[in-house]
C-alpha positions as CSV (number, residue, x, y, z in Angstrom):
1,X,207.9,-15.1,-135.3
2,X,208.7,-16.8,-138.6
3,X,209.9,-14.5,-141.4
4,X,212.0,-14.5,-144.6
5,X,214.3,-11.6,-145.8
6,X,215.2,-11.6,-149.5
7,X,216.5,-9.3,-152.2
8,X,213.8,-7.1,-153.8
9,X,212.0,-8.7,-156.6
10,X,208.6,-8.6,-158.4
11,X,205.4,-9.5,-156.5
12,X,203.7,-12.9,-157.0
13,X,200.8,-13.0,-159.4
14,X,197.4,-13.4,-157.9
15,X,195.3,-15.5,-157.8
16,X,197.8,-18.3,-157.9
17,X,198.8,-21.3,-155.9
18,X,202.0,-23.1,-154.9
19,X,202.5,-26.4,-152.9
20,X,198.8,-26.4,-151.9
21,X,198.9,-22.7,-150.7
22,X,196.5,-20.3,-152.4
23,X,197.5,-16.6,-152.9
24,X,194.2,-14.8,-153.4
25,X,195.0,-11.1,-153.7
26,X,197.5,-8.4,-152.8
27,X,196.6,-5.1,-151.3
28,X,199.0,-2.1,-151.1
29,X,199.0,0.3,-148.3
30,X,197.7,3.8,-148.9
31,X,199.4,6.6,-147.1
32,X,196.5,8.6,-145.8
33,X,198.7,11.5,-144.6
34,X,200.2,12.4,-147.9
35,X,197.7,10.4,-150.0
36,X,200.5,8.5,-151.6
37,X,200.9,4.7,-151.7
38,X,203.8,3.3,-149.7
39,X,205.6,0.0,-150.0
40,X,203.8,-2.3,-147.5
41,X,201.6,-5.0,-148.9
42,X,199.1,-7.4,-147.4
43,X,198.9,-10.8,-149.2
44,X,195.8,-12.9,-148.7
45,X,196.5,-16.6,-148.2
46,X,194.5,-19.8,-147.8
47,X,196.2,-22.9,-146.4
48,X,194.4,-26.0,-145.4
49,X,191.1,-24.1,-145.2
50,X,192.6,-21.3,-143.0
51,X,192.5,-17.8,-144.3
52,X,195.1,-15.2,-143.1
53,X,197.3,-12.3,-144.3
54,X,201.0,-12.0,-144.8
55,X,202.8,-8.7,-144.6
56,X,205.5,-7.8,-147.2
57,X,207.6,-4.7,-146.5
58,X,211.0,-3.2,-147.1
59,X,213.8,-4.0,-144.7
60,X,216.9,-1.9,-145.4
61,X,217.7,-2.7,-149.0
62,X,215.8,-6.0,-149.0
63,X,212.2,-7.1,-148.4
64,X,210.8,-9.1,-145.5
65,X,207.7,-11.3,-145.5
66,X,206.0,-12.4,-142.3
67,X,202.6,-13.2,-140.8
68,X,200.3,-10.2,-140.4
69,X,200.0,-9.3,-136.7
70,X,196.2,-8.9,-136.8
71,X,195.4,-12.3,-138.5
72,X,197.7,-14.6,-136.5
73,X,196.6,-18.3,-136.6
74,X,197.6,-21.7,-135.3
75,X,199.3,-24.0,-135.9
76,X,202.4,-21.9,-136.9
77,X,203.4,-24.6,-139.5
78,X,200.6,-23.2,-141.7
79,X,202.3,-19.8,-141.7
80,X,205.7,-21.3,-142.3
81,X,204.4,-23.3,-145.3
82,X,202.7,-20.1,-146.7
83,X,205.9,-18.1,-146.4
84,X,208.0,-20.7,-148.0
85,X,205.5,-21.2,-150.8
86,X,205.5,-17.4,-151.5
87,X,209.3,-17.3,-151.7
88,X,209.5,-20.4,-153.8
89,X,207.1,-18.8,-156.3
90,X,209.2,-15.7,-156.9
91,X,212.7,-17.4,-156.4
92,X,214.6,-14.5,-155.0
93,X,218.0,-14.6,-153.3
94,X,217.3,-15.3,-149.6
95,X,219.2,-13.3,-147.0
96,X,217.6,-14.9,-143.9
97,X,214.9,-17.5,-143.1
98,X,213.7,-19.2,-139.9
99,X,210.8,-21.1,-141.6
100,X,212.1,-24.6,-141.7
101,X,209.0,-26.7,-140.8
102,X,209.6,-29.0,-137.9
103,X,207.0,-31.5,-137.0
104,X,205.6,-30.4,-133.7
105,X,203.9,-32.6,-131.2
106,X,200.2,-31.8,-131.0
107,X,199.1,-30.3,-127.7
108,X,196.9,-32.5,-125.6
109,X,193.3,-31.6,-125.9
110,X,192.1,-29.3,-123.2
111,X,188.5,-30.2,-123.1
112,X,187.7,-27.9,-120.2
113,X,189.5,-24.9,-121.5
114,X,187.1,-23.0,-123.8
115,X,187.5,-20.1,-126.1
116,X,185.1,-17.2,-125.7
117,X,183.4,-18.1,-129.0
118,X,182.2,-21.3,-127.3
119,X,180.1,-19.3,-124.9
120,X,178.8,-17.1,-127.7
121,X,177.8,-19.9,-130.1
122,X,177.6,-23.3,-128.3
123,X,177.3,-23.1,-124.5
124,X,174.0,-24.4,-123.1
125,X,173.2,-26.1,-119.8
126,X,170.1,-26.9,-117.7
127,X,172.2,-26.8,-114.6
128,X,172.7,-23.8,-112.3
129,X,175.8,-21.9,-113.1
130,X,178.3,-20.5,-110.7
131,X,181.2,-18.2,-111.8
132,X,184.5,-17.3,-110.2
133,X,186.3,-14.2,-111.4
134,X,190.1,-14.4,-111.2
135,X,190.4,-17.8,-109.6
136,X,194.2,-17.6,-109.1
137,X,195.5,-20.9,-107.7
138,X,192.0,-22.4,-108.2
139,X,191.7,-23.7,-104.6
140,X,188.3,-22.1,-104.0
141,X,186.9,-22.8,-107.5
142,X,187.9,-26.5,-107.4
143,X,186.7,-27.0,-103.8
144,X,183.3,-25.6,-104.7
145,X,183.1,-27.8,-107.8
146,X,184.1,-30.9,-106.0
147,X,181.5,-30.4,-103.3
148,X,178.7,-29.3,-105.7
149,X,178.9,-31.8,-108.6
150,X,175.4,-30.8,-110.0
151,X,176.4,-27.2,-110.6
152,X,178.2,-26.0,-113.7
153,X,181.2,-23.8,-112.6
154,X,182.9,-21.4,-114.9
155,X,186.3,-20.0,-113.9
156,X,187.6,-16.8,-115.5
157,X,191.3,-16.1,-115.4
158,X,193.8,-14.2,-117.6
159,X,197.0,-15.5,-115.9
160,X,198.1,-18.5,-118.1
161,X,200.2,-20.3,-115.4
162,X,197.1,-20.3,-113.1
163,X,195.0,-21.7,-115.9
164,X,197.5,-24.5,-116.5
165,X,197.7,-25.3,-112.8
166,X,193.9,-25.5,-112.4
167,X,193.6,-27.8,-115.4
168,X,196.2,-30.1,-114.0
169,X,194.4,-30.2,-110.6
170,X,191.1,-30.9,-112.3
171,X,192.6,-33.9,-114.0
172,X,194.3,-35.2,-110.8
173,X,191.1,-34.7,-108.8
174,X,188.8,-36.0,-111.6
175,X,186.7,-32.8,-111.6
176,X,184.5,-32.5,-114.7
177,X,182.0,-29.7,-113.9
178,X,184.3,-26.7,-114.5
179,X,184.8,-24.8,-117.7
180,X,187.8,-22.4,-117.8
181,X,188.1,-19.4,-120.1
182,X,190.8,-16.8,-120.5
183,X,188.7,-13.6,-120.9
184,X,187.9,-10.3,-119.3
185,X,185.1,-10.8,-116.8
186,X,183.8,-7.3,-117.4
187,X,182.8,-8.4,-120.9
188,X,182.1,-12.1,-120.4
189,X,178.8,-11.7,-118.6
190,X,177.2,-10.3,-121.8
191,X,177.1,-13.8,-123.2
192,X,175.4,-15.6,-120.2
193,X,171.7,-16.0,-120.2
194,X,169.6,-14.0,-117.7
195,X,168.6,-15.5,-114.4
196,X,170.9,-18.6,-114.8
197,X,173.7,-17.9,-112.2
198,X,173.4,-18.8,-108.6
199,X,176.6,-17.2,-107.3
200,X,179.4,-15.0,-108.7
201,X,182.6,-15.1,-106.6
202,X,185.1,-12.2,-106.8
203,X,187.8,-13.1,-104.3
204,X,190.7,-10.8,-103.7
205,X,190.6,-8.9,-107.0
206,X,193.5,-6.6,-107.8
207,X,192.6,-3.3,-106.1
208,X,194.0,-1.1,-108.8
209,X,194.2,1.9,-106.4
210,X,196.3,3.9,-109.0
211,X,194.2,2.8,-112.0
212,X,190.6,2.6,-110.7
213,X,189.3,2.3,-114.3
214,X,190.7,-1.3,-114.4
215,X,188.8,-2.5,-111.4
216,X,186.4,-5.4,-112.0
217,X,183.7,-3.7,-110.0
218,X,181.9,-0.9,-111.8
219,X,178.2,0.1,-112.3
220,X,178.3,-1.8,-115.6
221,X,179.7,-5.0,-114.2
222,X,177.3,-5.0,-111.2
223,X,174.3,-4.4,-113.6
224,X,175.4,-7.3,-115.8
225,X,175.9,-9.5,-112.7
226,X,172.4,-8.7,-111.5
227,X,171.0,-9.6,-114.9
228,X,172.6,-13.1,-115.0
229,X,171.9,-13.9,-111.4
230,X,168.8,-15.9,-110.4
231,X,166.3,-14.4,-108.0
232,X,168.2,-14.4,-104.7
233,X,171.5,-15.3,-106.4
234,X,174.5,-13.6,-105.0
235,X,177.5,-11.5,-106.1
236,X,180.2,-12.1,-103.5
237,X,183.2,-9.9,-103.0
238,X,186.1,-11.0,-100.6
239,X,189.0,-8.5,-100.2
240,X,191.8,-7.6,-97.9
241,X,191.8,-4.0,-99.2
242,X,189.9,-1.5,-97.1
243,X,189.9,1.0,-100.0
244,X,188.4,-1.5,-102.4
245,X,185.8,-2.6,-99.8
246,X,184.8,1.1,-99.4
247,X,184.7,1.7,-103.1
248,X,182.5,-1.4,-103.8
249,X,180.2,-0.7,-100.8
250,X,179.6,2.8,-102.2
251,X,178.6,1.4,-105.6
252,X,176.3,-1.3,-104.1
253,X,174.5,1.1,-101.7
254,X,173.6,3.3,-104.6
255,X,171.7,0.6,-106.4
256,X,167.9,1.1,-106.7
257,X,167.2,-2.4,-105.3
258,X,169.1,-5.3,-103.7
259,X,170.0,-6.8,-100.4
260,X,173.6,-6.4,-99.0
261,X,175.3,-8.4,-96.3
262,X,178.7,-7.4,-94.9
263,X,181.0,-9.6,-92.8
264,X,184.5,-9.0,-91.4
265,X,187.0,-11.9,-90.9
266,X,184.5,-14.5,-91.8
267,X,186.0,-18.0,-92.1
268,X,185.4,-20.0,-95.2
269,X,185.8,-23.8,-95.6
270,X,188.7,-23.1,-98.0
271,X,191.2,-20.2,-98.2
272,X,194.2,-19.3,-100.4
273,X,197.8,-19.3,-99.2
274,X,197.7,-15.5,-99.6
275,X,194.6,-15.2,-97.3
276,X,196.3,-17.4,-94.7
277,X,199.4,-15.1,-94.9
278,X,197.3,-11.9,-94.5
279,X,195.4,-13.3,-91.5
280,X,198.7,-14.1,-89.8
281,X,199.7,-10.5,-90.5
282,X,196.6,-9.4,-88.7
283,X,194.9,-7.9,-91.8
284,X,191.2,-7.7,-91.9
285,X,189.3,-9.7,-94.6
286,X,186.0,-8.0,-95.8
287,X,183.1,-9.8,-97.4
288,X,180.3,-7.9,-99.2
289,X,177.5,-10.0,-100.6
290,X,174.9,-8.5,-102.9
291,X,171.7,-10.6,-103.3
292,X,169.6,-10.2,-106.5
293,X,165.9,-9.3,-105.8
294,X,164.6,-9.2,-109.4
295,X,164.0,-11.4,-112.4
296,X,165.3,-10.0,-115.8
297,X,164.2,-10.4,-119.4
298,X,165.8,-13.2,-121.4
299,X,169.1,-12.3,-123.1
300,X,169.0,-11.5,-126.8
301,X,172.4,-11.2,-128.3
302,X,172.6,-8.8,-131.3
303,X,174.9,-10.6,-133.9
304,X,174.2,-8.5,-137.0
305,X,177.6,-7.2,-138.3
306,X,176.5,-6.8,-141.9
307,X,176.9,-3.8,-144.1
308,X,173.6,-3.2,-146.0
309,X,175.2,-0.9,-148.6
310,X,178.1,-0.8,-151.1
311,X,180.7,1.9,-151.5
312,X,182.9,3.3,-154.2
313,X,186.1,2.6,-152.3
314,X,188.4,4.3,-154.7
315,X,186.5,7.6,-154.4
316,X,185.9,7.1,-150.6
317,X,189.4,6.3,-149.5
318,X,190.7,9.9,-149.3
319,X,187.9,11.0,-147.0
320,X,187.8,8.1,-144.5
321,X,188.7,9.6,-141.1
322,X,191.9,8.3,-139.5
323,X,191.5,10.1,-136.1
324,X,190.1,7.9,-133.3
325,X,186.4,8.3,-132.7
326,X,185.8,7.9,-129.0
327,X,182.4,7.6,-127.4
328,X,181.4,6.9,-123.8
329,X,181.7,3.1,-124.0
330,X,183.3,2.3,-127.3
331,X,185.8,3.6,-129.9
332,X,186.7,3.2,-133.5
333,X,190.2,3.8,-134.9
334,X,191.1,3.3,-138.6
335,X,194.7,2.1,-138.5
336,X,195.5,1.8,-142.2
337,X,194.0,1.6,-145.7
338,X,195.0,-0.8,-148.5
339,X,194.1,-0.8,-152.2
340,X,193.9,-4.1,-153.9
341,X,196.2,-4.8,-156.8
342,X,194.7,-5.6,-160.2
343,X,191.1,-5.3,-158.9
344,X,189.0,-2.2,-159.0
345,X,187.0,-0.7,-156.1
346,X,188.5,-3.3,-153.7
347,X,190.9,-3.2,-150.7
348,X,191.3,-3.6,-147.0
349,X,190.6,-1.3,-144.0
350,X,192.7,-2.1,-140.9
351,X,191.0,-1.0,-137.7
352,X,190.8,-1.3,-133.9
353,X,187.4,-1.0,-132.3
354,X,185.1,-1.9,-129.4
355,X,185.8,-1.7,-125.7
356,X,188.6,0.3,-124.3
357,X,189.7,-2.5,-122.0
358,X,189.3,-5.3,-124.6
359,X,189.8,-3.8,-128.0
360,X,189.6,-5.9,-131.1
361,X,191.7,-5.5,-134.2
362,X,190.1,-6.5,-137.5
363,X,190.2,-5.9,-141.3
364,X,187.3,-4.9,-143.4
365,X,187.4,-6.6,-146.8
366,X,186.0,-4.5,-149.7
367,X,185.4,-6.5,-152.9
368,X,183.9,-4.6,-155.8
369,X,182.3,-2.2,-153.3
370,X,180.8,-4.9,-151.0
371,X,182.0,-4.8,-147.4
372,X,182.5,-7.6,-144.9
373,X,184.8,-8.5,-142.0
374,X,187.9,-10.5,-143.0
375,X,188.2,-13.7,-140.9
376,X,184.7,-13.3,-139.6
377,X,182.8,-10.8,-137.5
378,X,183.9,-9.5,-134.1
379,X,182.5,-10.9,-130.9
380,X,178.9,-9.6,-130.4
381,X,179.6,-7.5,-127.4
382,X,177.6,-4.3,-126.9
383,X,180.6,-2.1,-127.5
384,X,181.5,-3.9,-130.7
385,X,178.0,-3.6,-132.0
386,X,178.1,0.2,-131.2
387,X,181.5,0.5,-132.9
388,X,180.1,-1.4,-136.0
389,X,177.2,1.0,-136.3
390,X,179.6,3.9,-136.1
391,X,181.7,2.3,-138.9
392,X,178.5,2.1,-141.0
393,X,178.0,5.8,-140.5
394,X,181.6,6.5,-141.5
395,X,181.6,4.4,-144.6
396,X,178.1,5.2,-145.9
C-alpha cells in the first residue's frame, strides 16, 4: 500500500487544502487502557468528492502516513495524491515514499458485476429470479441462463478467478441475463423481495465438516430462502458429501411445512468437471429439493441508522466499553477512540459490528456531540440493525 516515511514534524493545520486536496480535521487516538492519549492520528481528507481517512503514526524515530485500513477507496491515485499533498504541506525530510502517481489504464466496465449496494438500493425486475450460490466455473449458471433468457439469474461467488471466468464466458456467449455479486449468500437473501425467486441452486457447497458454523445451510438460511421463493419455488441442494446430505436433510425434515424430494445419482443436462470426476470414482451424488408451500409478506428493509440524541463525548469517552458485546446473532466491538484536535466535544469511534461471518468495520463521527456514520451507514442487514441499536444503548 502507498505510504510515506518522514522525519517527525508538526501536524498540518486543519481545515486547509493543498493541490485540490482538502484536510478537514485531525483526531488523536485515546488510549482507553491507561486513559492517556497516544501518538496515532486519523486525518480526514476529501479528494475529488471522495472522503476517507489517513493514518499518521510513529515508525521507529520517524513518522509514517498511509491510508486508513477501514476507509480504503478506489482509485488508489486519489490516496497517493492525498499523501503527497499532506507531505508537501509540512515539507519534512522524506525517508521513503512509494507514492509516485502513474497513470493507470481504467478497468473495463463490468456491467454485469454488481456491488451489494446495487441490490439494496437499485435492483428491480418484473422477471422471475433464479439464484445460484457458489457457481464455481459457472457452467451450470450460464447453461441455465442461456436456455432461459426470460429469467433474471443472479450468481453469488466469493472466488475472484471464478467471477472473472464467468464474466468472460458471458461476453463470449453473449449472455445478458446474469448479474454476478461477490457476497456471502447467507446475508444476500435479506435484500431480495419476498415471493420473487423461482429456484435457488446450491450445487456442491464446501461441506465444512470441521467448521460446521461456516456451512451455507442453516435454519436462518433456509428460512430466508423460503421467504424469497415463490409458491412452489425450490431450494435445490446437490452434493457429493454424505455427511452434508444427512445434515441438510435433518434440517429440512424439521421444518413446519414444505415438500422435500430426494434423488441419488440424478443426471442433469450440464455437470461440472468435478462432478464428472466424482462419478468416474464411483461417488454418489445426492439431490435434496425443498419446495416452498407458502406465500410470505412483502419485504420491508429497515434502513434507519440514525442517532436521535447527542452526547458529551469528552465526558463519555472514559466510560465507553471496549470489551466485545456478543449476542446470539450479532456483536459490537469498539476498537479505538479518537479525540478531534482543536474542536470540542468531537472525535471518532472505530468499531467492528454486525454478523460474525460478515463483520463490518466503520467509524462513528462525533461533531459537537452529534453522531453519524463516517462514509455512510452500514448495509441494512438484520444483524447490523441490531448492532446499531446496541450502539445507541451504549452511547446514550
